[in-house]
TIKOL-817860 format. One record per residue: residue in one letter; x, y, z of N, C-alpha, C, O in turn. Coordinates in steps of 0.2 Angstrom, whole numbers, padded with zeros to 4 digits, always signed. Layout:
<atoms>
AXYZXYZXYZXYZ;...
</atoms>
This chain:
<atoms>
M-0071+0950+0272-0078+0949+0272-0081+0954+0273-0082+0954+0279;G-0085+0961+0271-0089+0966+0275-0096+0964+0276-0096+0958+0273;I-0100+0965+0278-0108+0965+0279-0110+0965+0274-0109+0969+0269;L-0114+0960+0272-0118+0958+0267-0125+0959+0266-0128+0954+0269;Q-0129+0963+0265-0137+0964+0266-0141+0967+0259-0138+0970+0254;I-0148+0965+0261-0152+0967+0254-0151+0973+0252-0150+0978+0256;G-0150+0975+0243-0146+0978+0239-0139+0977+0237-0136+0980+0233;A-0136+0971+0241-0128+0973+0239-0128+0967+0233-0133+0963+0232;S-0121+0967+0228-0121+0963+0223-0117+0962+0221-0113+0965+0225;G-0111+0957+0217-0108+0956+0216-0105+0947+0217-0108+0942+0218;T-0096+0950+0216-0095+0940+0218-0097+0936+0225-0099+0931+0226;R-0095+0942+0228-0097+0940+0235-0104+0938+0237-0105+0935+0242;V-0110+0941+0234-0115+0939+0235-0116+0932+0232-0120+0927+0234;R-0114+0932+0227-0114+0924+0222-0111+0920+0226-0114+0914+0226;A-0106+0919+0231-0102+0915+0236-0108+0914+0240-0111+0908+0241;L-0110+0919+0244-0117+0918+0248-0123+0914+0246-0127+0911+0250;Q-0124+0914+0240-0130+0911+0239-0128+0905+0238-0132+0901+0240;D-0123+0901+0237-0120+0898+0233-0119+0891+0241-0121+0885+0241;A-0116+0896+0247-0116+0891+0250-0122+0891+0255-0122+0888+0260;L-0126+0894+0255-0133+0895+0256-0138+0889+0254-0141+0886+0258;L-0137+0888+0246-0139+0882+0245-0136+0875+0244-0138+0870+0242;A-0131+0877+0247-0128+0869+0248-0128+0871+0254-0122+0872+0255;S-0132+0872+0261-0134+0871+0266-0140+0872+0268-0142+0875+0273;G-0144+0868+0262-0153+0867+0260-0155+0872+0262-0158+0872+0267;F-0153+0880+0261-0158+0886+0259-0157+0890+0255-0153+0895+0254;N-0164+0888+0250-0162+0889+0242-0164+0899+0243-0169+0901+0246;P-0158+0902+0239-0159+0907+0240-0163+0913+0234-0163+0919+0234;G-0166+0907+0229-0168+0907+0223-0163+0906+0215-0160+0902+0213;R-0163+0914+0212-0157+0913+0207-0154+0916+0210-0154+0920+0214;L-0147+0912+0204-0140+0913+0210-0136+0918+0205-0131+0916+0203;D-0138+0922+0204-0137+0930+0200-0130+0935+0204-0128+0940+0201;G-0128+0933+0211-0125+0940+0213-0131+0944+0214-0130+0950+0211;S-0135+0945+0217-0139+0951+0218-0144+0948+0225-0148+0944+0225;F-0144+0952+0230-0143+0951+0238-0151+0954+0238-0151+0960+0240;G-0157+0951+0236-0164+0952+0235-0167+0949+0240-0164+0948+0245;P-0172+0948+0240-0180+0946+0244-0180+0938+0246-0182+0935+0252;G-0177+0935+0240-0176+0928+0241-0169+0925+0245-0168+0920+0247;T-0165+0930+0244-0159+0927+0247-0159+0932+0255-0155+0930+0260;E-0162+0935+0256-0163+0938+0260-0168+0934+0265-0167+0935+0271;A-0173+0930+0263-0176+0926+0266-0169+0918+0268-0169+0914+0273;A-0167+0920+0263-0163+0909+0264-0157+0912+0271-0155+0909+0276;V-0156+0919+0267-0152+0919+0276-0155+0920+0283-0153+0918+0289;M-0161+0924+0282-0165+0920+0289-0166+0914+0292-0164+0910+0297;A-0169+0913+0286-0168+0904+0287-0163+0899+0291-0164+0894+0294;F-0158+0901+0289-0152+0898+0289-0150+0901+0297-0149+0896+0301;Q-0150+0910+0299-0149+0911+0305-0155+0908+0309-0153+0902+0311;Q-0159+0908+0310-0164+0903+0313-0161+0896+0315-0159+0895+0321;S-0159+0892+0309-0158+0885+0308-0151+0885+0313-0149+0880+0315;E-0147+0891+0315-0140+0890+0318-0141+0893+0324-0136+0891+0328;G-0146+0897+0327-0149+0899+0332-0143+0906+0333-0140+0908+0338;L-0144+0909+0326-0143+0916+0326-0146+0922+0326-0151+0920+0323;L-0146+0929+0327-0149+0933+0326-0153+0935+0319-0150+0938+0314;A-0160+0931+0318-0159+0930+0312-0162+0937+0307-0168+0936+0305;D-0158+0943+0306-0160+0950+0303-0157+0949+0297-0154+0952+0293;G-0159+0945+0295-0158+0944+0286-0148+0948+0283-0146+0949+0278;V-0146+0949+0289-0139+0953+0288-0136+0949+0289-0138+0945+0294;V-0129+0947+0286-0123+0944+0283-0116+0946+0287-0112+0949+0283;G-0115+0946+0293-0109+0948+0295-0106+0944+0299-0109+0939+0301;P-0099+0945+0302-0095+0938+0304-0098+0931+0306-0096+0925+0304;R-0102+0934+0310-0106+0926+0314-0107+0923+0308-0104+0918+0305;T-0113+0926+0304-0117+0921+0300-0113+0919+0294-0113+0914+0291;A-0108+0924+0293-0102+0921+0287-0100+0916+0288-0101+0912+0284;T-0096+0915+0296-0093+0910+0297-0098+0903+0297-0097+0897+0296;A-0102+0906+0300-0109+0897+0301-0109+0894+0295-0110+0888+0294;L-0108+0899+0288-0109+0898+0280-0102+0893+0280-0102+0888+0277;G-0098+0895+0282-0090+0893+0280-0088+0898+0274-0084+0897+0269;L-0090+0904+0276-0087+0909+0272-0080+0913+0275-0078+0917+0271;L-0078+0912+0279-0075+0918+0284-0072+0911+0289-0076+0907+0292;E-0067+0910+0291-0063+0908+0297-0066+0912+0304-0066+0918+0304;A-0067+0909+0307-0070+0910+0315-0066+0918+0318-0060+0919+0320;P-0070+0922+0318-0067+0928+0319-0064+0930+0328-0068+0931+0332;P-0060+0931+0329-0058+0933+0338-0065+0936+0339-0070+0939+0336;I-0064+0935+0347-0072+0936+0350-0072+0945+0352-0067+0947+0355;P-0076+0949+0351-0077+0955+0354-0078+0957+0361-0083+0955+0364;T-0072+0961+0363-0075+0961+0371-0074+0967+0372-0071+0971+0369;V-0078+0969+0378-0077+0976+0381-0073+0975+0389-0071+0980+0392;V-0073+0967+0392-0070+0966+0397-0064+0970+0401-0063+0971+0407;P-0061+0972+0397-0053+0973+0399-0054+0981+0402-0051+0983+0407;G-0059+0985+0397-0062+0992+0399-0065+0994+0403-0065+1000+0404;V-0069+0988+0407-0074+0988+0411-0070+0991+0418-0064+0988+0420;T-0073+0997+0421-0068+0998+0427-0073+1000+0432-0079+1002+0432;V-0069+0997+0438-0074+1001+0444-0075+1009+0447-0078+1010+0452;Q-0074+1013+0445-0075+1020+0442-0081+1019+0438-0087+1022+0440;M-0081+1016+0434-0085+1017+0428-0092+1013+0430-0097+1016+0428;V-0093+1007+0434-0100+1001+0435-0102+1009+0442-0107+1013+0440;S-0097+1010+0448-0101+1016+0451-0103+1020+0450-0108+1022+0453;H-0103+1023+0445-0108+1027+0439-0113+1025+0439-0117+1028+0443;M-0114+1019+0437-0120+1016+0435-0123+1014+0443-0129+1014+0444;F-0119+1013+0448-0124+1011+0452-0123+1016+0458-0118+1015+0463;P-0128+1021+0457-0127+1028+0462-0128+1026+0470-0134+1025+0472;G-0122+1027+0474-0125+1026+0479-0121+1021+0482-0119+1021+0488;T-0120+1014+0477-0119+1008+0480-0110+1008+0482-0106+1010+0478;P-0109+1007+0488-0103+1006+0493-0100+1003+0487-0103+0999+0483;V-0092+1007+0486-0091+1006+0481-0086+0999+0482-0082+0997+0478;R-0086+0997+0490-0080+0990+0491-0085+0986+0487-0082+0981+0484;N-0091+0986+0486-0098+0979+0485-0095+0979+0475-0097+0975+0472;I-0092+0984+0473-0092+0981+0466-0085+0981+0468-0084+0975+0468;E-0080+0983+0469-0073+0982+0469-0073+0973+0471-0071+0969+0467;R-0076+0971+0478-0076+0966+0478-0080+0959+0472-0078+0953+0471;H-0087+0963+0471-0089+0956+0465-0089+0957+0458-0092+0953+0454;L-0085+0962+0456-0086+0964+0449-0079+0961+0445-0078+0965+0440;P-0075+0957+0446-0070+0954+0445-0072+0947+0443-0070+0944+0439;A-0078+0945+0448-0082+0938+0446-0087+0938+0442-0088+0934+0438;V-0090+0945+0442-0095+0945+0437-0092+0945+0430-0096+0943+0425;L-0087+0948+0430-0083+0951+0424-0081+0944+0419-0082+0942+0414;E-0079+0942+0425-0075+0935+0422-0082+0929+0420-0082+0927+0414;A-0085+0928+0423-0092+0924+0420-0093+0925+0415-0093+0920+0411;L-0094+0930+0412-0098+0932+0406-0093+0931+0398-0094+0932+0392;V-0085+0927+0401-0080+0925+0398-0081+0919+0394-0080+0919+0388;Q-0084+0913+0397-0084+0907+0394-0090+0908+0388-0089+0906+0383;P-0097+0910+0391-0102+0909+0387-0102+0913+0382-0106+0912+0378;K-0097+0918+0382-0096+0924+0375-0100+0930+0376-0103+0933+0372;L-0101+0930+0383-0104+0937+0384-0103+0941+0385-0106+0943+0390;T-0099+0944+0381-0090+0951+0382-0093+0955+0375-0088+0958+0373;E-0096+0957+0372-0097+0962+0370-0102+0968+0373-0106+0966+0378;K-0101+0972+0371-0106+0976+0375-0111+0977+0377-0112+0978+0383;S-0117+0977+0373-0121+0974+0375-0123+0968+0381-0127+0969+0386;M-0120+0965+0379-0121+0960+0384-0118+0959+0391-0120+0954+0395;V-0116+0963+0392-0110+0965+0399-0113+0969+0399-0116+0967+0405;L-0116+0975+0397-0122+0982+0398-0126+0977+0402-0126+0977+0408;M-0130+0973+0398-0136+0970+0399-0134+0965+0407-0137+0966+0412;A-0129+0962+0407-0128+0960+0413-0129+0965+0420-0132+0965+0425;L-0124+0969+0418-0124+0975+0424-0130+0977+0427-0131+0978+0433;A-0133+0979+0420-0139+0984+0423-0142+0980+0427-0144+0981+0433;T-0143+0973+0423-0147+0969+0427-0148+0968+0435-0153+0967+0438;I-0140+0968+0438-0139+0967+0444-0140+0975+0447-0140+0976+0453;R-0139+0980+0443-0143+0987+0445-0150+0984+0448-0153+0986+0454;A-0153+0982+0444-0162+0984+0444-0163+0976+0447-0168+0973+0445;E-0161+0973+0451-0159+0966+0456-0157+0967+0462-0159+0966+0468;T-0153+0969+0461-0149+0970+0470-0144+0975+0468-0139+0973+0466;A-0145+0981+0469-0143+0988+0467-0134+0990+0471-0130+0993+0469;A-0135+0985+0479-0130+0985+0482-0125+0982+0481-0120+0981+0484;F-0126+0979+0473-0120+0974+0470-0118+0968+0475-0112+0965+0475;L-0122+0965+0478-0120+0958+0482-0127+0954+0482-0132+0956+0483;P-0125+0949+0480-0127+0942+0480-0134+0939+0487-0133+0935+0491;I-0140+0943+0487-0146+0944+0491-0151+0939+0488-0152+0938+0482;D-0153+0933+0496-0161+0934+0496-0166+0938+0494-0165+0944+0497;E-0172+0935+0490-0177+0939+0488-0182+0940+0496-0181+0937+0501;G-0186+0947+0494-0188+0950+0501-0196+0947+0503-0200+0948+0498;R-0198+0946+0507-0206+0944+0506-0209+0953+0503-0208+0959+0505;S-0216+0949+0499-0219+0953+0496-0225+0953+0496-0227+0948+0500;R-0231+0956+0493-0237+0955+0492-0238+0949+0485-0242+0945+0484;F-0232+0951+0481-0232+0946+0477-0230+0939+0477-0231+0934+0474;N-0226+0939+0482-0222+0930+0484-0227+0928+0491-0227+0922+0492;T-0230+0932+0495-0233+0928+0498-0240+0931+0503-0241+0937+0504;S-0245+0927+0504-0251+0930+0502-0251+0933+0511-0247+0932+0516;P-0258+0937+0512-0261+0938+0517-0259+0934+0523-0258+0928+0521;H-0257+0933+0530-0256+0929+0533-0253+0918+0532-0252+0913+0535;G-0251+0921+0526-0248+0915+0524-0240+0915+0525-0237+0920+0525;H-0239+0906+0525-0232+0904+0526-0227+0911+0520-0229+0913+0515;P-0222+0911+0524-0216+0914+0516-0217+0910+0510-0216+0904+0509;F-0218+0917+0505-0216+0912+0500-0222+0909+0497-0222+0908+0491;D-0229+0908+0500-0230+0903+0499-0235+0905+0491-0237+0899+0489;L-0236+0909+0489-0238+0911+0483-0232+0907+0477-0234+0906+0472;Y-0226+0905+0479-0223+0902+0473-0226+0896+0475-0228+0893+0469;D-0227+0891+0479-0227+0885+0479-0228+0883+0477-0224+0881+0473;N-0235+0882+0473-0237+0882+0466-0235+0881+0459-0237+0877+0455;R-0231+0886+0459-0229+0890+0452-0225+0884+0447-0219+0883+0448;R-0231+0881+0443-0230+0877+0439-0224+0879+0433-0219+0875+0431;D-0226+0885+0432-0221+0889+0429-0213+0888+0429-0209+0888+0425;L-0214+0889+0435-0206+0889+0440-0204+0883+0439-0198+0882+0437;G-0209+0877+0440-0206+0870+0441-0209+0868+0446-0210+0862+0447;N-0211+0874+0453-0212+0870+0458-0217+0866+0460-0222+0867+0456;T-0218+0862+0465-0223+0855+0467-0225+0857+0472-0229+0852+0475;G-0226+0862+0475-0229+0866+0483-0225+0866+0487-0219+0866+0485;A-0228+0866+0495-0223+0871+0499-0218+0865+0501-0221+0860+0502;P-0211+0864+0501-0207+0872+0503-0205+0875+0497-0202+0881+0497;D-0207+0873+0491-0204+0875+0487-0203+0884+0485-0199+0887+0481;G-0208+0885+0489-0208+0892+0483-0204+0897+0489-0203+0902+0487;E-0202+0893+0498-0197+0897+0501-0193+0894+0498-0191+0898+0494;R-0190+0888+0497-0183+0886+0497-0182+0888+0490-0176+0890+0489;Y-0187+0887+0486-0181+0892+0479-0183+0899+0477-0184+0901+0471;R-0184+0904+0484-0185+0910+0482-0179+0912+0476-0174+0909+0474;G-0181+0918+0475-0174+0922+0473-0169+0922+0476-0169+0923+0482;R-0163+0922+0472-0157+0923+0476-0152+0924+0471-0154+0922+0465;G-0145+0927+0473-0141+0929+0469-0142+0936+0463-0147+0939+0462;F-0136+0937+0462-0136+0944+0458-0143+0945+0453-0145+0950+0452;I-0145+0938+0451-0151+0940+0446-0159+0937+0450-0164+0938+0447;Q-0157+0935+0455-0162+0933+0457-0166+0927+0454-0170+0928+0450;L-0164+0920+0455-0165+0917+0454-0168+0914+0457-0168+0914+0463;T-0174+0909+0452-0182+0909+0456-0184+0901+0454-0181+0899+0449;G-0188+0897+0457-0191+0893+0456-0186+0884+0454-0181+0883+0450;R-0188+0880+0456-0185+0873+0457-0182+0873+0449-0176+0872+0448;S-0185+0873+0444-0182+0872+0437-0176+0876+0435-0171+0874+0432;N-0178+0883+0438-0174+0886+0436-0165+0884+0439-0159+0884+0437;Y-0168+0883+0446-0159+0879+0450-0159+0874+0447-0153+0872+0449;R-0161+0869+0443-0158+0863+0442-0156+0863+0433-0154+0859+0430;Q-0158+0869+0431-0155+0871+0425-0149+0876+0423-0144+0877+0419;H-0152+0880+0428-0143+0883+0426-0138+0882+0430-0132+0884+0429;G-0141+0877+0437-0135+0874+0441-0131+0868+0438-0126+0867+0440;A-0136+0865+0433-0133+0860+0431-0126+0865+0423-0120+0863+0421;A-0129+0871+0422-0127+0874+0416-0120+0878+0418-0116+0882+0415;I-0120+0877+0424-0112+0880+0426-0110+0876+0432-0109+0879+0437;G-0110+0868+0430-0107+0864+0433-0108+0862+0441-0103+0858+0444;E-0114+0864+0443-0117+0865+0448-0122+0862+0450-0125+0864+0455;P-0125+0854+0445-0128+0849+0447-0134+0849+0454-0140+0849+0455;G-0127+0850+0459-0133+0847+0465-0132+0855+0467-0128+0856+0472;L-0136+0860+0465-0137+0867+0468-0145+0867+0469-0147+0871+0474;V-0150+0861+0465-0155+0859+0467-0157+0857+0473-0163+0858+0474;D-0152+0854+0477-0151+0853+0484-0149+0854+0488-0151+0851+0492;T-0144+0860+0488-0144+0866+0490-0145+0873+0488-0140+0876+0487;P-0149+0875+0489-0150+0881+0484-0148+0889+0486-0148+0894+0482;E-0145+0889+0493-0144+0894+0497-0137+0895+0494-0134+0901+0496;R-0134+0892+0489-0128+0890+0488-0128+0896+0482-0124+0899+0481;A-0136+0896+0479-0135+0901+0473-0132+0909+0477-0130+0912+0472;N-0131+0911+0481-0128+0917+0485-0121+0916+0486-0120+0922+0489;A-0116+0912+0486-0109+0911+0484-0107+0915+0478-0109+0914+0473;P-0103+0921+0479-0102+0926+0476-0099+0923+0467-0100+0927+0463;G-0097+0919+0467-0094+0914+0461-0101+0910+0458-0103+0911+0452;I-0104+0907+0462-0108+0906+0459-0115+0908+0455-0118+0905+0451;A-0115+0916+0460-0121+0919+0457-0117+0922+0453-0121+0923+0449;A-0113+0924+0451-0109+0928+0445-0109+0922+0438-0108+0924+0433;R-0110+0915+0440-0110+0912+0433-0119+0911+0432-0121+0910+0426;L-0123+0910+0437-0129+0908+0436-0132+0915+0433-0136+0914+0429;L-0129+0920+0436-0130+0927+0429-0130+0926+0422-0135+0926+0418;A-0123+0925+0421-0122+0926+0415-0125+0917+0413-0124+0917+0407;S-0128+0913+0414-0131+0907+0412-0138+0910+0411-0140+0909+0405;F-0140+0912+0414-0147+0915+0411-0149+0919+0408-0154+0919+0405;I-0145+0924+0406-0143+0930+0400-0142+0925+0396-0145+0925+0391;K-0138+0920+0395-0135+0916+0389-0142+0913+0387-0143+0913+0381;S-0144+0910+0389-0151+0907+0389-0157+0911+0384-0161+0908+0380;H-0156+0916+0385-0163+0921+0382-0158+0928+0377-0160+0933+0375;E-0150+0923+0376-0148+0927+0370-0149+0929+0366-0147+0935+0365;L-0154+0926+0361-0154+0929+0354-0160+0935+0356-0160+0941+0353;R-0163+0934+0361-0170+0940+0361-0169+0943+0365-0173+0948+0365;I-0163+0943+0368-0162+0949+0373-0159+0955+0367-0161+0960+0366;K-0154+0951+0364-0151+0954+0355-0154+0958+0352-0152+0963+0349;G-0162+0953+0350-0164+0959+0347-0168+0963+0351-0165+0968+0350;A-0172+0964+0354-0170+0969+0360-0168+0974+0360-0171+0980+0359;L-0161+0973+0361-0157+0978+0361-0155+0981+0355-0153+0986+0354;L-0156+0977+0350-0153+0981+0342-0159+0987+0341-0158+0993+0338;V-0166+0984+0343-0171+0992+0343-0169+0996+0348-0170+1002+0347;G-0167+0995+0353-0165+1000+0359-0171+1000+0363-0173+1005+0365;D-0175+0992+0364-0181+0990+0368-0177+0989+0373-0174+0984+0373;L-0176+0994+0380-0173+0990+0385-0180+0988+0389-0179+0983+0392;P-0183+0990+0390-0191+0986+0394-0191+0981+0391-0193+0977+0395;A-0191+0978+0385-0190+0971+0383-0184+0970+0384-0183+0974+0388;A-0182+0968+0384-0175+0966+0387-0175+0965+0394-0172+0960+0396;R-0178+0970+0399-0179+0969+0405-0184+0963+0406-0184+0958+0411;K-0190+0963+0402-0195+0959+0403-0193+0952+0404-0194+0949+0409;L-0189+0950+0399-0186+0945+0398-0181+0939+0401-0179+0933+0400;V-0179+0944+0406-0174+0943+0413-0180+0941+0419-0180+0936+0421;N-0184+0948+0421-0188+0949+0426-0195+0946+0423-0199+0945+0428;G-0198+0945+0418-0205+0943+0416-0210+0951+0418-0215+0952+0415;G-0206+0956+0421-0211+0960+0420-0208+0966+0421-0203+0967+0418;S-0210+0974+0424-0208+0978+0421-0203+0981+0429-0202+0987+0430;H-0202+0977+0435-0197+0980+0440-0193+0980+0440-0190+0976+0438;G-0191+0987+0442-0185+0987+0441-0183+0992+0434-0178+0994+0433;A-0186+0993+0429-0187+0992+0424-0182+0999+0421-0179+0999+0416;A-0183+1005+0427-0183+1013+0427-0175+1012+0429-0171+1016+0427;E-0174+1007+0432-0165+1007+0436-0161+1004+0431-0155+1007+0430;F-0162+0998+0427-0160+0995+0422-0159+1000+0417-0154+1002+0415;A-0165+1002+0416-0162+1009+0408-0156+1013+0411-0150+1013+0409;A-0158+1016+0414-0154+1020+0418-0145+1018+0421-0140+1022+0420;A-0145+1013+0423-0138+1008+0422-0137+1009+0415-0133+1013+0414;Y-0140+1005+0410-0137+1004+0405-0135+1009+0401-0129+1009+0398;R-0141+1014+0400-0138+1020+0397-0130+1025+0398-0127+1029+0395;T-0130+1023+0406-0126+1027+0409-0118+1023+0408-0113+1026+0409;G-0120+1015+0407-0114+1011+0404-0114+1013+0400-0109+1016+0399;E-0117+1014+0394-0117+1014+0383-0113+1019+0385-0108+1018+0383;R-0113+1026+0389-0108+1033+0387-0101+1030+0390-0096+1031+0387;L-0100+1026+0395-0095+1027+0401-0089+1021+0397-0083+1022+0397;I-0091+1015+0394-0088+1008+0392-0084+1009+0386-0086+1009+0380;P-0081+1010+0386-0076+1009+0379-0079+1003+0373-0081+0998+0375;E-0078+1004+0368-0081+1000+0361-0078+0992+0362-0075+0991+0367;A-0079+0989+0360-0075+0982+0361-0070+0981+0357-0069+0984+0351;I-0064+0976+0361-0058+0975+0354-0059+0969+0354-0064+0966+0358;E-0055+0964+0348-0055+0959+0348-0050+0956+0354-0044+0957+0355;A-0054+0952+0357-0050+0948+0362-0045+0943+0360-0045+0939+0356;G-0040+0946+0365-0032+0943+0365-0028+0946+0361-0022+0944+0359;V-0032+0954+0358-0028+0962+0356-0023+0964+0363-0020+0969+0363;
</atoms>
């Protein structure tokens, strides 16, 4: 089943309309014509299923509607090499990439973040957060430590991070490949990767294997919005979904664009 979108017509569109209606999303007239009513029903269904709500019926939407069997997961992971990534990380010691790239790529497989855009998102995020391709502690700066204040005191009472006062700011400072920050994030993403005790031992977020899985978990939690931004080429918006601001945006964009040129297109998993 090929992609169906507004303007399409025929028996496949009629099957789509029947499936939408059976799922509780009325497309209007069941006439085999993909018009505004069908598009709106598709978008509502996609939102309900946690899919990218673009109104286009591709393999994932068709599968969710029962029109297709689950397709193989597309992946670029087998085609990503140390040499390619070293071009994305100019000046970074190649030995660091050789050491940590396998764990990062492996961490993207289980949460199904193996499409080219999401692999590039993960690698470019590392470039923006820790250019040496090493999981590290966040350094003190004017954004996290007040003049003459104790380290990371500006994080202590950040309710948006789940912090409840000193010493939470320093204890839950940024760590890892993605600079995971805040009590809530350590609790949420620690549990998501099978490390519920991470909130009690946050320094383990710098262990390479854990750091790689935390990176994948954080990106997965924002996957739909990230894909929406990348779909329209809005790299600053994709970066902001991870960082909350524009820090490292230039490095992120440069790494993403370089990888986009070098990393080959997806193949079907297992092929």
